[in-house]
Backbone bond lengths (Angstrom), bond angles and torsions (degrees), N, CA, C in turn:
res aa  C-N    CA-C-N  psi(-1)  N-CA   C-N-CA  omega(-1)  CA-C   N-CA-C  phi
1 G - - - 1.457 - - 1.517 113.99 -
2 V 1.308 117.76 1.68 1.468 120.87 -179.36 1.525 109.43 -88.06
3 E 1.317 116.07 129.45 1.468 119.84 178.77 1.533 110.07 -67.90
4 F 1.305 116.02 147.40 1.468 119.79 177.82 1.527 110.32 -138.88
5 I 1.293 115.08 160.32 1.466 121.86 175.46 1.529 107.22 -124.79
6 Y 1.311 116.47 124.08 1.470 120.00 179.30 1.527 109.37 -111.91
7 K 1.319 115.60 121.98 1.460 120.76 -179.28 1.534 111.96 -122.69
8 G 1.321 117.03 12.92 1.454 119.64 179.91 1.517 111.87 115.47
9 N 1.321 115.81 177.79 1.459 122.19 -178.32 1.526 110.02 -109.85
10 P 1.336 118.43 124.93 1.471 120.81 -177.01 1.526 113.90 -63.96
11 L 1.341 118.04 -13.78 1.459 120.03 177.92 1.531 111.29 -64.18
12 V 1.334 116.09 -28.24 1.471 119.95 177.42 1.522 110.17 -60.04
13 D 1.336 117.32 -46.12 1.466 121.40 178.23 1.526 110.88 -65.40
14 A 1.334 116.33 -40.11 1.465 120.24 -179.27 1.522 111.06 -60.63
15 V 1.331 116.27 -38.47 1.465 120.70 179.21 1.526 110.68 -76.17
16 D 1.330 116.84 -46.40 1.465 120.22 -176.57 1.524 112.63 -66.13
17 N 1.330 117.64 -24.00 1.464 121.19 178.29 1.530 112.59 -102.29
18 S 1.309 116.10 11.59 1.467 120.72 -176.72 1.525 111.73 -70.76
19 P 1.328 118.04 135.47 1.475 121.20 174.57 1.527 112.39 -59.37
20 A 1.338 116.50 -21.70 1.467 120.60 -179.42 1.522 112.03 -61.09
21 L 1.334 117.05 -26.20 1.460 120.41 -178.21 1.527 112.74 -73.39
22 S 1.323 116.94 -26.76 1.459 120.10 -177.60 1.522 112.78 -97.65
23 Q 1.317 116.84 -4.54 1.462 121.33 -178.82 1.520 109.82 -101.64
24 S 1.323 116.69 131.53 1.463 119.82 178.68 1.521 110.36 -72.86
25 K 1.309 114.90 157.88 1.465 119.85 177.81 1.529 110.46 -60.11
26 E 1.327 116.23 -42.61 1.463 120.34 -179.20 1.526 111.30 -60.84
27 D 1.329 116.66 -44.62 1.474 120.32 179.52 1.520 111.20 -65.60
28 F 1.333 115.76 -40.04 1.470 119.44 179.66 1.527 110.90 -62.13
29 L 1.316 116.74 -50.74 1.461 120.19 -178.08 1.526 111.19 -65.45
30 C 1.314 116.24 -37.31 1.466 120.18 178.46 1.531 110.28 -62.59
31 S 1.335 116.13 -41.17 1.467 120.05 -179.40 1.529 111.72 -65.55
32 C 1.327 115.69 -22.09 1.464 120.88 179.07 1.519 112.15 -97.49
33 G 1.333 116.41 0.61 1.453 120.43 -179.58 1.513 113.49 70.96
34 I 1.345 116.48 31.86 1.461 121.75 -177.80 1.525 109.34 -117.41
35 E 1.311 115.22 141.20 1.458 120.95 179.82 1.526 110.52 -62.87
36 N 1.319 116.99 143.94 1.464 122.20 -178.09 1.529 110.70 -79.54
37 T 1.317 116.13 85.07 1.462 122.99 177.54 1.523 108.53 -131.69
38 P 1.329 117.89 166.03 1.469 118.97 175.43 1.524 110.36 -61.26
39 Y 1.338 116.02 148.61 1.457 118.02 178.17 1.531 111.06 -147.84
40 I 1.333 113.83 159.22 1.458 122.17 175.47 1.528 107.84 -107.42
41 A 1.333 116.25 130.13 1.463 120.49 175.80 1.528 109.08 -80.46
42 M 1.327 116.22 140.06 1.465 120.84 177.36 1.522 108.56 -131.97
43 L 1.329 116.57 118.90 1.461 122.02 178.79 1.519 108.40 -115.78
44 A 1.319 115.50 113.19 1.466 121.26 -173.45 1.523 113.74 -89.59
45 G 1.327 117.46 -1.17 1.457 120.61 -177.43 1.515 111.29 106.45
46 S 1.315 116.13 175.92 1.466 120.47 -175.99 1.526 113.20 -108.16
47 R 1.328 117.48 -18.46 1.462 120.69 -179.09 1.525 110.57 -94.43
48 K 1.328 116.28 151.63 1.460 120.28 -179.53 1.515 111.64 -58.59
49 G 1.331 116.21 -39.92 1.456 120.43 -179.75 1.518 111.99 -62.43
50 E 1.332 115.91 -42.54 1.464 120.28 178.36 1.523 110.79 -63.46
51 I 1.318 115.89 -43.82 1.460 120.91 -178.64 1.526 110.55 -62.78
52 S 1.314 117.07 -43.20 1.463 120.48 -176.79 1.525 112.69 -68.00
53 T 1.335 117.36 -25.58 1.463 119.37 177.60 1.528 112.24 -90.11
54 M 1.332 117.18 -31.67 1.464 120.25 -177.11 1.525 113.66 -85.43
55 M 1.312 117.59 -34.51 1.465 119.57 -175.29 1.533 114.05 -58.91
56 P 1.329 120.53 -43.14 1.467 118.75 177.28 1.526 112.69 -59.95
57 V 1.330 116.21 -38.23 1.464 120.81 179.08 1.523 110.37 -68.91
58 L 1.327 116.60 -43.90 1.466 121.17 -177.97 1.528 111.89 -65.20
59 T 1.317 117.14 -42.61 1.467 119.22 -179.09 1.524 111.13 -69.36
60 E 1.331 116.81 -35.65 1.469 119.38 176.20 1.519 110.45 -67.95
61 F 1.336 116.25 -41.77 1.465 120.85 175.73 1.528 110.94 -57.65
62 A 1.327 116.44 -47.93 1.463 120.99 -179.13 1.529 110.86 -60.65
63 A 1.328 117.15 -42.92 1.461 121.15 -179.73 1.527 111.17 -62.42
64 K 1.315 116.34 -42.11 1.467 120.04 -177.96 1.524 111.83 -69.83
65 L 1.326 117.03 -41.68 1.466 118.84 179.16 1.519 110.47 -69.67
66 H 1.322 116.63 -39.56 1.461 121.36 179.92 1.529 111.84 -63.54
67 S 1.320 117.27 -28.53 1.464 121.03 -178.22 1.525 113.09 -76.25
68 I 1.341 116.53 -13.06 1.466 121.11 177.35 1.527 108.75 -81.07
69 A 1.305 116.82 129.88 1.476 122.33 -170.61 1.522 113.13 -49.22
70 E 1.336 117.71 -48.15 1.469 119.86 -175.12 1.527 113.37 -72.33
71 Y 1.324 117.08 -8.08 1.466 120.46 178.02 1.523 112.57 -117.76
72 S 1.313 116.10 13.21 1.465 119.68 -176.81 1.528 113.15 -68.62
73 D 1.357 116.50 -19.04 1.461 118.98 178.61 1.530 112.11 -95.32
74 Y 1.326 117.49 0.62 1.460 121.14 179.09 1.526 110.49 -75.78
75 Q 1.316 115.00 147.68 1.450 121.41 171.18 1.528 108.92 -110.68
76 F 1.306 115.69 166.11 1.459 121.86 -178.26 1.524 106.92 -132.31
77 I 1.329 115.36 115.94 1.463 120.06 -174.96 1.519 110.40 -109.92
78 I 1.322 115.54 120.50 1.455 122.21 177.03 1.522 108.67 -90.78
79 A 1.321 116.28 126.39 1.459 120.91 176.44 1.523 108.27 -84.60
80 G 1.330 116.65 108.83 1.456 120.88 179.42 1.525 110.53 -67.08
81 A 1.320 116.65 131.41 1.468 121.17 -179.07 1.527 110.51 -69.11
82 P 1.337 118.44 146.65 1.471 122.45 -175.47 1.526 115.02 -54.59
83 A 1.322 117.46 -39.81 1.467 119.90 -175.51 1.529 113.08 -89.13
84 R 1.312 117.33 4.68 1.463 121.47 -176.38 1.525 110.25 -109.88
85 N 1.338 116.28 171.44 1.457 121.00 175.82 1.520 109.64 -134.88
86 I 1.317 116.46 177.64 1.456 121.33 -173.44 1.524 112.39 -58.85
87 D 1.336 117.37 -30.05 1.464 120.61 -179.29 1.525 112.51 -63.24
88 D 1.325 116.51 -25.00 1.461 119.83 179.52 1.525 112.31 -72.50
89 Y 1.324 116.46 -15.30 1.469 120.82 -176.87 1.533 113.27 -117.44
90 S 1.320 117.61 -26.58 1.468 121.92 -166.67 1.517 114.96 -61.88
91 K 1.335 118.31 -27.56 1.462 119.66 -176.83 1.537 112.46 -64.80
92 W 1.335 116.64 -17.70 1.465 119.89 179.79 1.531 112.44 -99.06
93 L 1.317 116.50 4.32 1.455 120.44 178.79 1.523 109.72 -110.60
94 D 1.309 116.69 142.37 1.463 121.33 177.87 1.521 109.43 -138.27
95 E 1.320 116.36 -176.58 1.463 120.29 -176.83 1.522 111.99 -61.12
96 K 1.313 116.57 -32.39 1.463 120.38 -177.21 1.518 112.02 -74.87
97 N 1.344 117.01 -53.97 1.466 117.36 -174.27 1.522 113.61 -81.27
98 S 1.319 117.92 -16.28 1.469 119.47 179.51 1.521 112.54 -69.39
99 S 1.329 116.76 -10.20 1.467 119.46 176.92 1.523 111.39 -75.08
100 Y 1.322 117.15 -22.22 1.468 119.67 179.97 1.536 113.33 -127.89
101 I 1.333 118.41 -7.18 1.463 121.30 174.52 1.525 108.93 -108.93
102 K 1.326 116.28 124.50 1.463 121.70 -179.99 1.529 109.74 -121.04
103 I 1.305 116.54 150.22 1.466 121.96 174.79 1.517 108.67 -117.32
104 I 1.327 116.34 126.51 1.461 121.57 -179.90 1.529 108.19 -126.87
105 F 1.313 116.52 131.63 1.463 122.20 177.53 1.529 110.19 -102.90
106 G 1.320 116.22 149.21 1.454 121.44 173.55 1.512 115.97 75.75
107 E 1.338 117.89 12.61 1.465 120.74 -178.15 1.526 111.39 -134.90
108 T 1.319 117.12 33.33 1.463 120.33 -173.81 1.523 112.47 -56.47
109 Q 1.327 117.47 -46.17 1.466 119.22 -177.19 1.525 111.81 -65.18
110 S 1.324 117.56 -39.92 1.469 120.07 177.84 1.525 110.87 -66.43
111 I 1.318 116.66 -39.04 1.465 120.45 178.45 1.532 110.14 -60.65
112 I 1.326 116.19 -45.63 1.466 120.30 178.85 1.525 110.46 -66.25
113 R 1.306 116.07 -46.19 1.473 121.86 -173.34 1.525 112.85 -58.64
114 H 1.324 118.32 -41.16 1.458 120.86 -171.78 1.530 114.15 -99.89
115 A 1.321 116.88 1.72 1.468 120.35 -178.97 1.527 111.32 -74.94
116 E 1.329 115.41 150.97 1.463 120.33 173.71 1.530 109.87 -70.30
117 A 1.318 116.00 -32.45 1.461 122.98 177.63 1.524 107.19 -167.06
118 G 1.332 116.60 169.64 1.457 119.23 -178.36 1.519 112.94 -138.42
119 V 1.327 115.03 145.64 1.462 121.81 168.68 1.518 105.26 -106.16
120 I 1.329 116.31 112.42 1.458 121.31 -167.14 1.525 111.62 -119.18
121 N 1.319 116.06 128.65 1.457 120.42 172.38 1.527 108.22 -68.23
122 S 1.331 116.99 135.46 1.456 120.53 -174.81 1.528 111.46 -57.33
123 G 1.324 115.66 134.46 1.457 122.04 -179.25 1.509 109.35 158.24
124 T 1.329 116.61 -164.15 1.466 121.22 179.98 1.525 111.67 -58.44
125 A 1.333 117.06 -31.08 1.468 120.46 -178.21 1.519 112.37 -59.96
126 S 1.329 117.88 -31.40 1.464 119.67 179.71 1.530 110.91 -68.47
127 L 1.335 116.60 -35.47 1.467 120.60 176.20 1.530 109.89 -69.95
128 E 1.323 115.81 -40.79 1.456 121.41 177.30 1.534 110.20 -60.04
129 T 1.314 116.56 -42.26 1.467 121.81 179.37 1.522 110.95 -62.30
130 A 1.324 116.28 -39.71 1.465 120.35 177.38 1.529 110.94 -63.65
131 L 1.331 117.34 -40.92 1.459 121.19 -179.21 1.522 112.20 -69.38
132 F 1.334 116.59 -24.41 1.466 120.61 175.65 1.536 111.91 -88.24
133 N 1.333 116.66 0.71 1.470 121.85 178.72 1.530 113.28 61.57
134 T 1.311 117.28 34.90 1.459 121.39 176.87 1.523 109.05 -100.25
135 P 1.321 118.85 121.70 1.469 120.70 178.67 1.532 110.55 -55.87
136 Q 1.315 116.53 142.43 1.465 118.63 -174.37 1.513 112.53 -148.35
137 V 1.312 114.04 161.71 1.458 123.07 165.37 1.523 105.59 -130.59
138 V 1.321 116.02 139.45 1.456 121.13 -179.21 1.526 109.84 -101.57
139 G 1.324 115.18 137.04 1.453 120.81 175.32 1.515 110.16 -126.37
140 Y 1.315 116.72 147.27 1.458 118.96 177.77 1.527 109.91 -154.05
141 I 1.332 114.91 129.86 1.461 121.47 177.93 1.524 107.97 -131.80
142 T 1.313 115.91 128.65 1.460 120.13 178.10 1.526 109.48 -133.23
143 N 1.305 116.19 178.21 1.453 121.12 177.55 1.529 109.97 -56.51
144 P 1.334 118.30 131.24 1.472 120.94 -177.24 1.528 113.98 -54.58
145 I 1.327 116.78 -38.38 1.465 119.94 -179.96 1.528 110.34 -68.21
146 T 1.341 115.57 -42.50 1.467 120.21 177.19 1.524 110.54 -59.23
147 Y 1.331 116.08 -44.28 1.464 120.37 -179.73 1.527 110.80 -65.08
148 W 1.331 116.70 -42.05 1.468 121.35 -179.69 1.528 110.36 -60.17
149 L 1.334 115.98 -43.87 1.466 120.19 179.31 1.526 111.18 -67.73
150 A 1.345 116.08 -43.59 1.468 120.08 -177.77 1.520 111.61 -61.83
151 K 1.321 116.88 -38.59 1.463 120.77 -179.67 1.526 111.67 -62.24
152 R 1.324 116.50 -27.92 1.462 120.73 -177.74 1.527 113.32 -92.40
153 I 1.313 115.82 -16.50 1.465 119.96 -178.30 1.530 111.80 -103.33
154 V 1.326 115.88 -45.42 1.464 121.22 -175.21 1.519 110.21 -95.88
155 K 1.308 116.65 119.93 1.457 121.55 -177.56 1.531 110.35 -108.57
156 I 1.320 116.24 85.71 1.462 121.53 176.40 1.528 109.08 -132.77
157 K 1.327 115.98 154.08 1.467 120.48 -178.15 1.520 111.71 -75.73
158 F 1.335 116.03 -34.90 1.456 120.77 -172.85 1.529 110.24 -132.14
159 I 1.329 116.12 166.77 1.468 119.66 176.96 1.520 112.21 -111.16
160 S 1.330 117.57 -14.48 1.470 121.27 -175.46 1.522 111.13 -94.55
161 L 1.344 115.52 140.91 1.461 120.31 -176.59 1.524 112.88 -57.87
162 G 1.326 116.76 -44.93 1.463 119.76 -178.16 1.518 112.32 -60.50
163 N 1.324 117.15 -45.83 1.462 121.08 178.49 1.520 111.76 -65.42
164 L 1.327 116.50 -38.41 1.459 120.42 178.46 1.527 111.42 -65.04
165 I 1.325 116.00 -37.62 1.469 120.71 -176.47 1.519 111.74 -63.40
166 I 1.345 117.10 -42.69 1.473 119.62 -178.19 1.530 111.46 -100.45
167 N 1.326 116.55 0.95 1.468 122.51 175.68 1.529 112.76 57.38
168 R 1.310 115.89 38.78 1.466 121.43 172.48 1.527 108.57 -159.23
169 L 1.305 116.13 168.23 1.456 121.52 -173.74 1.532 110.66 -86.08
170 A 1.322 116.27 89.03 1.463 120.11 175.78 1.523 109.97 -70.70
171 F 1.314 116.86 -36.14 1.469 122.92 177.16 1.521 108.04 -141.04
172 K 1.303 116.23 151.08 1.461 121.04 -174.62 1.525 111.87 -72.13
173 E 1.317 114.30 151.49 1.457 122.14 176.88 1.532 108.45 -122.60
174 F 1.311 116.05 120.98 1.461 120.98 176.50 1.529 108.16 -107.74
175 I 1.318 116.27 117.30 1.458 121.67 -173.07 1.529 110.76 -118.34
176 Q 1.332 115.65 141.25 1.458 123.58 177.85 1.533 111.02 56.04
177 S 1.318 119.33 -125.61 1.462 121.19 -175.07 1.528 112.62 -67.55
178 D 1.325 116.94 -20.82 1.472 119.68 176.60 1.524 111.59 -69.99
179 C 1.328 115.88 -20.30 1.464 120.61 178.21 1.525 107.98 -86.16
180 N 1.319 116.01 86.21 1.462 121.56 -179.10 1.519 109.77 -134.64
181 A 1.308 116.29 165.37 1.462 121.39 -173.31 1.522 112.60 -59.33
182 D 1.319 117.58 -43.32 1.474 120.64 -177.45 1.525 111.29 -63.59
183 A 1.336 116.29 -43.08 1.466 119.74 179.40 1.521 111.11 -64.21
184 L 1.327 116.76 -39.83 1.465 120.76 -179.64 1.526 111.19 -68.05
185 V 1.320 117.36 -40.02 1.466 120.34 177.98 1.531 110.16 -61.40
186 T 1.330 116.43 -46.51 1.469 120.50 179.94 1.521 111.36 -59.82
187 E 1.330 116.57 -44.64 1.466 120.54 -177.03 1.526 111.74 -69.92
188 I 1.319 117.54 -44.63 1.461 120.09 -179.46 1.529 110.57 -65.01
189 R 1.305 117.76 -40.29 1.470 120.05 176.78 1.531 110.77 -59.96
190 D 1.326 117.03 -40.93 1.463 120.25 179.44 1.519 110.50 -64.54
191 L 1.336 116.96 -40.44 1.462 120.06 179.13 1.524 111.78 -66.27
192 L 1.326 116.82 -32.71 1.460 121.00 -178.98 1.530 112.57 -81.79
193 E 1.314 116.83 -31.96 1.464 120.98 -171.66 1.523 113.98 -102.19
194 N 1.313 117.71 -20.45 1.454 122.26 -176.07 1.526 109.72 -101.74
195 K 1.321 116.14 95.69 1.464 121.68 -176.60 1.529 111.66 -59.97
196 E 1.312 116.60 -40.39 1.457 120.46 -178.82 1.523 110.63 -63.88
197 R 1.329 115.72 -39.73 1.469 120.36 179.09 1.529 110.36 -63.06
198 R 1.307 117.03 -41.59 1.462 121.15 178.62 1.522 110.61 -62.50
199 E 1.324 116.80 -42.65 1.462 120.84 -178.08 1.526 111.46 -64.40
200 V 1.332 116.08 -39.22 1.470 119.79 177.48 1.528 110.11 -64.45
201 M 1.329 116.71 -41.35 1.462 120.36 179.72 1.529 110.64 -64.46
202 L 1.323 117.13 -42.16 1.460 120.10 179.39 1.527 111.36 -65.07
203 S 1.325 116.52 -33.68 1.470 120.45 175.81 1.528 110.38 -65.92
204 D 1.317 116.17 -40.84 1.469 120.12 175.96 1.528 110.60 -64.96
205 Y 1.329 116.47 -37.58 1.465 120.49 177.20 1.531 110.30 -59.65
206 A 1.335 116.56 -39.99 1.467 120.16 179.42 1.528 110.50 -62.58
207 D 1.330 116.70 -37.88 1.466 120.44 177.83 1.529 110.91 -67.18
208 I 1.334 115.93 -37.60 1.466 119.99 177.52 1.521 109.82 -62.63
209 R 1.331 116.19 -47.16 1.466 120.79 179.75 1.528 110.82 -60.03
210 N 1.320 117.25 -45.26 1.466 120.72 -179.61 1.526 111.41 -61.77
211 A 1.334 115.76 -37.94 1.463 119.76 -179.24 1.523 112.24 -68.47
212 L 1.324 116.49 -22.68 1.457 120.66 -178.87 1.532 112.58 -77.66
213 G 1.326 116.96 -10.62 1.463 118.87 169.63 1.510 117.34 95.83
214 G 1.322 118.53 11.80 1.451 120.22 176.16 1.519 113.52 78.84
215 S 1.320 115.23 -167.21 1.466 121.43 -174.00 1.530 111.92 -89.39
216 G 1.319 114.71 169.18 1.459 120.67 175.11 1.518 115.52 78.86
217 A 1.340 117.29 21.80 1.470 120.29 -175.01 1.529 112.79 -61.96
218 S 1.306 117.16 -46.75 1.470 119.80 -175.98 1.522 111.75 -62.34
219 A 1.330 116.32 -45.82 1.469 119.85 179.18 1.521 111.06 -64.93
220 A 1.337 116.60 -39.63 1.463 120.42 -179.41 1.526 111.35 -65.45
221 V 1.329 116.47 -41.00 1.465 120.32 178.46 1.529 110.16 -65.92
222 A 1.331 117.15 -41.33 1.465 120.86 178.82 1.534 110.96 -59.20
223 K 1.327 116.43 -44.44 1.465 120.39 178.69 1.526 111.19 -63.67
224 A 1.339 114.94 -41.50 1.466 118.92 -179.76 1.526 110.93 -64.96
225 M 1.336 116.98 -38.03 1.457 120.72 178.63 1.526 110.63 -64.58
226 I 1.324 116.28 -42.44 1.478 120.53 179.05 1.517 110.11 -61.49
227 A 1.350 115.54 -43.14 1.460 120.17 -179.99 1.538 110.91 -62.96
228 E 1.334 115.60 -42.91 1.474 119.30 -179.97 1.516 111.14 -64.81
229 L 1.342 116.57 -43.46 1.467 121.09 -179.25 1.528 111.05 -66.78
230 T 1.318 116.18 -34.84 1.471 119.98 179.07 1.519 110.50 -64.99
231 V 1.330 115.80 -43.27 1.477 120.44 178.01 1.520 110.22 -64.88
232 A 1.337 116.76 -42.87 1.462 121.07 -176.64 1.531 112.62 -66.03
233 S 1.341 115.76 -28.30 1.480 119.10 -176.09 1.519 112.04 -82.91
234 K 1.304 117.36 -9.92 1.471 119.90 -178.61 1.526 111.11 -86.35
């Protein structure tokens, strides 16, 4: 029963004004000391619990895709979360996989922007990935009891913001045991190899962007708030 004013989502402005859009992939990778090759973005989440459940899956996924001949030159870049440090990720890296798995902090938007595709932990990052037009698959693993309770309390079709916004599956969501290395390899390969599938996803991304209301959301909301407060004070 509370009135609201919707003027768009400020994430649109954050993406459209991102320095990542003006920086080439080659310059970005060079600035990070990484060879200019195709790569898959991997976002494990921002909380320690999310990282500890997603990292084993992500590193296994990377190993399996990297072992396939046509993807042997691919790299896998993990976007380090702002509140985390290398110690939160290092236990899942070793001498073997560190040759093709890299962790970069403070460059999440550039990592998403220049990736061939992304494996994204469900959250705001999945919406950001859609706005950058990067093909993605969402994965999410939580405590089994938490998931069991949530399934009985929360009645929604999807868990990702982009899918919820357009009320259809723009990109796949792998949850709990479905979020495994084999499933991720199959899905990422399809996104990379199936041109038609990519085009459909990008079309869905355009619908997501349109639903978010265009640019200038923060300024528009500020003006609307001033107008409402001015009326209320009279």
